PLY file of the C-alpha trace (Angstrom):
ply
format ascii 1.0
element vertex 115
property float x
property float y
property float z
element edge 114
property int vertex1
property int vertex2
end_header
41.08 326.37 86.78
43.40 323.78 85.27
45.55 321.91 87.78
49.02 320.51 87.34
47.39 317.06 87.29
45.19 318.01 84.34
48.32 319.17 82.52
49.91 315.76 83.18
46.75 313.97 81.98
46.80 316.09 78.80
50.56 315.43 78.36
51.31 319.15 78.59
53.97 318.45 81.21
55.96 315.23 81.70
55.49 312.66 84.44
56.84 309.21 85.18
53.58 307.37 84.49
53.29 303.89 86.02
49.63 303.10 85.20
46.75 304.51 83.21
43.25 303.55 82.17
40.12 305.41 81.03
39.43 306.71 84.56
42.73 307.38 86.26
46.41 308.06 85.72
49.18 307.13 88.16
52.68 308.52 88.31
55.66 308.89 90.63
55.53 311.86 92.99
58.31 314.37 92.28
58.74 315.01 96.03
58.48 311.48 97.48
57.65 311.06 101.16
58.62 307.36 101.13
60.84 305.13 98.96
57.72 304.48 96.85
55.32 307.38 96.45
52.78 307.12 93.64
49.94 309.55 92.93
46.74 308.06 91.54
44.72 310.87 89.98
41.19 310.85 88.61
40.99 311.95 84.99
37.71 313.66 85.79
38.42 316.99 87.47
36.91 316.71 90.94
38.37 319.28 93.38
37.94 317.40 96.69
36.38 314.32 98.24
33.52 316.61 99.24
32.69 317.09 95.56
32.14 313.40 94.81
28.66 312.46 93.69
26.81 309.18 93.20
27.87 309.21 89.56
31.51 308.89 90.68
31.17 305.43 92.26
32.90 303.67 89.35
35.65 306.28 89.27
36.52 305.80 92.95
36.34 302.03 92.55
38.72 302.22 89.59
41.13 304.30 91.65
41.23 301.68 94.42
41.59 298.83 91.93
44.51 300.72 90.38
46.09 301.28 93.81
45.89 297.55 94.52
47.36 296.63 91.12
50.18 299.15 91.42
51.08 297.87 94.92
51.21 294.31 93.59
53.20 295.33 90.50
55.73 297.18 92.67
56.04 294.22 95.04
54.81 296.02 98.16
51.38 294.48 98.62
52.57 291.81 101.07
54.68 294.10 103.28
52.01 296.78 103.20
51.43 300.33 102.11
49.45 303.41 103.02
46.84 305.22 100.94
46.20 308.87 101.78
43.64 311.30 100.40
43.80 314.84 101.72
40.74 317.10 101.72
40.89 320.89 101.90
43.39 323.02 103.81
43.18 321.41 107.28
43.56 318.02 105.61
46.74 319.14 103.87
45.39 319.21 100.31
47.68 321.20 98.01
46.34 320.33 94.55
42.59 320.62 94.25
42.08 317.66 91.93
41.06 314.37 93.57
44.06 312.10 94.03
45.36 309.31 96.22
48.89 308.89 97.58
50.33 305.36 97.71
53.27 305.28 100.13
55.41 302.18 100.62
58.88 300.73 100.72
59.61 301.08 104.44
57.73 300.87 107.75
55.58 303.98 107.83
54.85 304.06 111.54
51.70 305.03 113.34
49.31 307.70 112.12
49.03 310.96 114.05
47.13 310.68 117.29
45.08 313.28 119.11
47.17 313.10 122.30
0 1
1 2
2 3
3 4
4 5
5 6
6 7
7 8
8 9
9 10
10 11
11 12
12 13
13 14
14 15
15 16
16 17
17 18
18 19
19 20
20 21
21 22
22 23
23 24
24 25
25 26
26 27
27 28
28 29
29 30
30 31
31 32
32 33
33 34
34 35
35 36
36 37
37 38
38 39
39 40
40 41
41 42
42 43
43 44
44 45
45 46
46 47
47 48
48 49
49 50
50 51
51 52
52 53
53 54
54 55
55 56
56 57
57 58
58 59
59 60
60 61
61 62
62 63
63 64
64 65
65 66
66 67
67 68
68 69
69 70
70 71
71 72
72 73
73 74
74 75
75 76
76 77
77 78
78 79
79 80
80 81
81 82
82 83
83 84
84 85
85 86
86 87
87 88
88 89
89 90
90 91
91 92
92 93
93 94
94 95
95 96
96 97
97 98
98 99
99 100
100 101
101 102
102 103
103 104
104 105
105 106
106 107
107 108
108 109
109 110
110 111
111 112
112 113
113 114
């Protein structure tokens, strides 16, 4: 099944692309949860983190290198940012194509606790 992210990768639907290389594409989220909300998406269709294999080491490394570069380019690396990857329904995953959320631009507060 083709995801919305695959359609963006294939330029079938528009996106505000901020970075791209052979492994990943990054674009602004259309429903931002912070002043800066970038999605970094693998070009290889991998449904969830659970579906990663040893052959995907370079791909995941490229995603994190891109996240770091994007944070620096947007001027948020010093103040800080959050990277989120959701996995399956309890994790809040909505699009089943591996992606990373970069959130920044304001204090993001503490993560949820189990209290």
